[in-house]
C-alpha angles and dihedrals in degrees: 000000000000092000091051091050092051091048091052091047090052093050092050093052092045087053091050091049091050090048091052092050092049090049092053095046092042092052091050092048092047093052094045093045092048091051093047096045094049099032104042097065090056095042112116136165089250090062091068102029104044137059120227113290130199108302095016091131090050092058098269133120128318140073144231101259088126091060093046094051091041092053091051092048091050095043096048094043096047093044092053091047091051092049091050091054097037100054095062090049093051091046090054093047095052106028110024109022124071111263095239097015121140094248093049092050090048090054092052092045090049090050090051091051092046090050090058098048112107114249091237087067090055087049091055091046090049090051091052090047090052092054091047092050094039094243126151124215101295145143089262092056089049094049092051093047097046090042087061091047094056096036095092090045091052095046094047093048094048090043091055090047093053091047089064093062113103115249088227088073090056091051091047093052093047091048089055090056099258116154121233091258093050090048090051092053093050094047100041100039098034114025098026095039094109089055091047090052089050090050090051091050094051091046093047091050090051092046097053091042099050117104107164096059094053098039093090100025113039097036122196134273138168091226130080109250115244095186142032092249094059125090117254136204122230133199097243091053091045089053091046095049093046095046091055092054117111090219114094094212092056092047090053089053088058089065089049089053089049089052091052092051091048091050092048092051091048092051092048090048092053092046090051091050091052092048091047092052092049093050093043090065090065097045124097112206 
């Protein structure tokens, strides 16, 4: 009787796990199929090779090249900023701070809190920071704000990657006379490099897909920015502005813009996987 009960319990939980997997996969397929079905018919070469022309928001000619380029500028800039700020934090947590020390635990708690803060709050903070620094809406303001948004993601991902490194490697480096800083450089930029690349991928995807954080900071323009102090368009805001249009042709273009963003993220993901596999061959963990 007890064995039959345990068997039934196992089957129930296996069914629940299978249902959860199907819901996740089904949701992804539904979103992707919706974007493809609605976006592909309106996809044209002009969408990715031209900036908005006169009457674009009335359903006439033009494209969203300004938003594509602006998203790449914003994503690359904020990701580099986040890496620049994240690496020193990870170095302190693993090489200088006490493993379970009060300050190290406070840093991790702070990162968890920052991770859960909505991006619109970061946008409001970025707006206040702009006023304090005397900045106008610009690509630089967007990079700083989005860099802060993805900072906890970057730190947590690199932190988890470094945790997978065997402690024997630390001891071997110290026994050879390496300093803590030299050991950190070897471990983070050599052994944990696949994890760092993954962290950069996750952060870049979040950066180019965030709308709330750039709504008040980056602004929007039909031109491609040529400097950090100029406003920049992004794909999420391009999708938002076109979806709110009362003109059906413009709303259809929003799905085409969403399709472009989905394709870009998929291509970046595949490139990151290839790079991660290549670097993993030369890592000793």
